[in-house]
C-alpha positions, 0 to 999 in steps of 0.5 A: 500500500502506498500511503502517499497522497496525490501530489499537486501544486497547492490545491487552493491555487488551482481552478476547480476543473484543474483539480478534477482533472488531476484526480480524474473525477467526473462531477456528475457521477463521482468515483465508482465503487471499485475505484474508491476501493482501489484508492482506499487501498493505495492511500489508506483510511481517512484516519490518523495512526494511534500513538505508541504508549508505554505500558504500566510496568515500564512506567513503574520500572522507569521510576527507579531511573535515578542515580541516587536510587542506583547508589541506594539499591547497590548499598542495600544489596551489599548490606543484604549480602552481609546479612544486615537485614534490618538496614537492607530492609529499611533501604529497600523500603525507602526506594519502593515508597519513592517509586510507588509515589512517582508511579501513582502521581505521573498521571495519564499518558499523552493522547494528543494524536487520538484527540486530533483524530477525534476531530475528524467526522465519523460519517460523510455524504459522498457522490459515488456511482452517480448517487448519494451515499452516506459512508464511514468517514474513514472510507473517504479517499482523494477524489471523492466528491463530498456533499456539505450542509449546515452543521456538518463537520467537514471530513477531509480537506476539500477543494470546493467545487460548488457553494451556496451561501457557505460559511465555515467556522474555522476557529479551531484551526485558524483562530478566526473569530467568526465563520468565514465566507467560502467560494470557488475561485482559486487564490494565490499559492502562498495564501495562508490557511485563513485566506484560502476561501476555496478550501474547506478543511477537515475538523472545521464545521459548516455554520451555514449553507451548502457545498460540493467539495473534492476531497484532496487530502485525507488522514495524515495528508489533511491540515488536521493530520499535519498538525497531528504529525507536528504534535507527534514529532514534538519531543516532550521537554524536560521541565526546569525542575527535572533538569535541575534535579537530574543534574544535582543527582548526578553530581551528588552521586559522583561526589558521594562515591568519590568521598566513599572511595577516599574514606575506604582507602584511608581507613583500610590502608592508613588506619589499617581498619578491618575491611568489613568494619571500614566497608560498613562505615562507608555504607553508613556514610553513603546512607547518611549522605544520600538524600533518599527522601528527596524524590518522595518529598519533591513528588509530594510537594508537587502533588499538594500543589496540584491539589491546590491548583485544582481547587483554583480551577487549574488541572495539572496533567503532568506533575512537574509542570506545577513547578515549571509555572513558577519558572516561566519567563514568557507566556505566549497566548492564543487570542480567540477564546483565551484572551478574548471571549470568543463571543462577537460583541457590538462595541460601536454604533455609528448613527447619522448624527452621532456615534455611541460606544456600547458597554458589556461583552459577550452574548449576555444582554447586559450593558448600555450606550454611551456618548462621550462618556455619558449614558444615553436614554435608548428609548429617546434616541430614535435613530438608535431604535431604528437601527436596533429594530433592523438588527433584531428583525433582519436576523436568524440567530437565537439567544438562550439562557441557561442557569449553569452555562449562561447565555448561549448563541444558536446561529451565526456569531455576527447575528448573535452580536446584533441580537444582543445589541438590540436587547441592550437597546430595550427591544424584545424579539417576540414583541417586535416579531409579533408587531412586524412579522417577517413575510419573506427574505433574501438570505445572505450569499457571498455573491451579493453580500447582504441579507434582506427581510420583508416585514409588514405591520398590521395596518398593511404597511410593508418595508424591507430591512437590510444588513451586510457589507458596508460598501455594498449597502452604502451603494444601495442607499440614497440618504441617511436616517436623518433625511440628508443625502448620503455623504459617502466620503464621511461614512467611509471615513467612519468605517475606516476608523472602526476597521482600524480599531480592529472592528468588523463593520456592518451596515444596516438600512431600510426602505418602504415597500408598496402596501400589500407587498408579500414577496421579496425578489432581488429586483426589489433591492435597488438604490433606494434605501435609507442608511440607518447606521453602521455597527462595529463588532469585535471579539472583545478581550476578557476583563479578567484577562486584562487584569491578569496580563497586568499581574503577569507583567508586574511579576516580570513575565512577558506576555505575547499574543500569537493568533491566526486572526488578521493583523489589524484585529490582533493589534487592536486587541493587543492594545486593549490588553496592555501589550505593545501592539505598535508593530504586529508581525504576520506569520508570512513575515515570521517565515521570511526571517532567518533563525537569528533575526527571528530570535531577536524579533520574537523577544521584541514583538508582543503581537503576532498575527496570521500565524500557522501551527508552524509559525507558532512552533518557530516562535516558541523555539526561537524564544527557547533558544534565547534561554526563555522558559515558555508557556503557551496557552490556546484552545484550538487544534492549531495550538496543539503542536506549540502547546506540546513544544512549549515548556508548559502548555496551557489549554482551555477546558470548557471551550478548548478542543480535545487536541489542545487539552491532550497536548497541554500540561495544564488545563484551565477548567474555567477558560480564564486567562486570569487563572494562569496568574494564580497558577504561576503564583502557586508554581512559585510557592511550590518551587520555594517549598521544594527549595526549603525541603532541599535546604532542610534535608541536605544540611541534615544529611551533610551533618550525618555524613560529616560525623562519620567522616570525622570519626573515620579520619580521626580514628574515633568510634562512630557516633551513629550506626547506619541503621540509626542514620536511616531511622533519623532520615526516615522519621524526619523525612516523613514528619519535618520535611513533609511539613514544609510542603504545606508552607504558605507563600513567601511575602511578595512572591508575585512581586519578584522577577522569575528565576533565570532558567540557567540558575542552578538548583543549589545557588551560592547562598543556598550552598553557604547555608547548607555548609554552615548548618552541616557544620553546626550539626556536626559540632553539636552531635560530636559535643553530645557524643563525646560529653556522654563518653567523658562522663562514663556513659556506655557507647549505646547511651552516647549513640542514643544521645547523638541520634536525639541530638541530630533529631532535635537539631533538625526539629529546631532547624525546621522553624529556621528554614520555614523562611529563607531569610526572614526572622523565625520570630514572627507572630504566626510562627505557630499558626501559619503552618499547623502541619509543622506543629503536629509533625513536630509532636509526632516526631517527639513521640517517635523519638521517645519510642526510639529511646525508651521502648524495649523493642526499639532498643533491641532493634537499634541498640539504643539505651534510656537517657537521663535528665542531664542528657536531655538538658544538654541536648535541648540547650545545644539545640537552642544554641544551634537555632539562634546561630542560624537566626544570626546568619539570617540577620546577616543576609537581611543586612546585605538585602538577600531575600532569595536563596 
């Protein structure tokens, strides 16, 4: 089977007869059954291949793919071989817990290709063997003649052969806010998708009219299929957190192995210690130094962040994406449905004597009219009432209200905007229709570019209402509603002003008809109409999106709008959002730039228009090449490749397509751009808490490892054994480190710039704190251990005191580390994070069991402590707490706020 589609120059640049000739099709009969079967065998079904998935066992095994866990597993295996089953069991248990948590939290596998495939229609009506046949859309082949009607999902890429009033909603593919008119005339070969008026693309929907189209691309050869291929070709990026943790794990693993080797060689050859003794000491060193609880704690912090975001209407599909949000430096957003409402709205009414601004957005009939900032009494404005009546009656759309979903449109978005305008003017559709019922109509067609309706009142007076393209309607008008001769120049200037603001302009007109007229024909539409006025329509930005963009910019994030819509419209929306829209760059201009120029322009430009999926991918790649961490938001099929290529993809959950949701890392259930700002804030909180966990775990591990190192090199007895170290690491990770996952946000978290993508996980300030606290831990632990031996205590008592000193040192350090540099002596020290208090109580209970319970004494070789031992431990713990607070005071004096 040859899966290649028929090769030809751009189908949109060929005439319909040429396209038919290329594919050897007769328009009167279509393909024969045998020929369709032959082409199906040659080109394959009209569907997309399923993506390969990793099975659950492979995903579980990959949880162990971490250098830190390799060392732990090796240490556990050797410890087991030496018949130290307690230590081996604890090590294996820690590793398994980490793997299980990671496996559970990993989430669903990527389903982008299936979602794109679902965009293809399931059934199609075709002309075969001279008759109409409804077939499974998967059986569609190049050369099939497809019949389209209103409401149908287009099953393949079609070169249109015959159209009648055809409008197609291409928002999911191009980002165009309103359905586009279609025709049959070829267009330029380099025309972007949104301008290919003679083509209808798979996955888009017929809003109005009928057509016959020639299938020229099926399956992967469609635009939808090409986007699916782009999505499949995009590699999922490692997040900043995973990159930093992987780098950290490799470095600390090499460091631990190096130190362990040096320690073994020194102990064996210099100190001449027995091989087994020095080996067990090195195992203890490795167990002490490896932060085995870190992967589990990071996963738990991310999972908690996920739950917080879900409560705030942001669903995380990939766990590390939580933290990535806190690292983002650039947000690239689609326009339609993301920054805007995807609901056309009349925002300006141009009447003969004055212009009114219209408030309110979307299809909800809420808002009013203002003239120079002053509210207008609509009932007293006869010119407005005349225009609103035309907007209401010359209209086929319907508005329905649902308590759960609000106002919903049934029909064309442009007509929906006019219907809402009339309601804002105080008109009632049922009353108006009853008073002046419609008798006949001329539906909109792209050839004449207007719609006309004939009405009569109950006194027999007849009149025609007309709406359509302003240049066409103006040519039919002789005067304005004020009775003055029509000033074409003045009206055209007002049209250009509205168009320059990104508005789509419609003209509305009326004329009287002879009494008793009951039919309307094209011959009745002559140059005798009265121009009622013009309306400016636009898909307005969400009010909350304007505020969210401002919040993001204050947080140091750059916001860029990338859309398939026209440049003028994009620039107008960009200005309303507070973006730099003076220079809107088109996709054609993007394609003409080399890599270096594109990288420079991508940083400098805020608004990109007429962008295809490839252009969006190029812009994301250009920003990433400059070292930026990019979030891409969107809701259409055309956004899916860029959503997956970005460091984090954000899709709209309510109005977004399945393709966009499945390609994204984050889904907004309320389709609200403002939710992104909240998610960024939570992402920063999550990363701060991960850093606090590092800041807590690493000094304690460093202190434990340092105690063993000094003992070996100084020829002293080990203050703690390997099993005792594992006990400390396990109980403090389960209690104290976990408490840090619930820390609230640091003050000013959204007033600081984003972290540099190149910033290491362990910064200089963080490393200094880790070293400082490690030395304090070593000092207090050795002090207690040597003091116990000096006063004649047994080695078991001395080691029990040393273990409790480590735990108390970590307990007081928890209250140090809850704030990076701010003082721990705050009024909310005990109330800001109740989990920390409960975990502290739990840890104290664990340590009392460790010290006094006979089974624990037997298992870990511990002994009871007297009051004097506890007094020394508590005094040294308080001293260590104050020493860390003193270091934080120094940092504050040097204005260090971040670690």
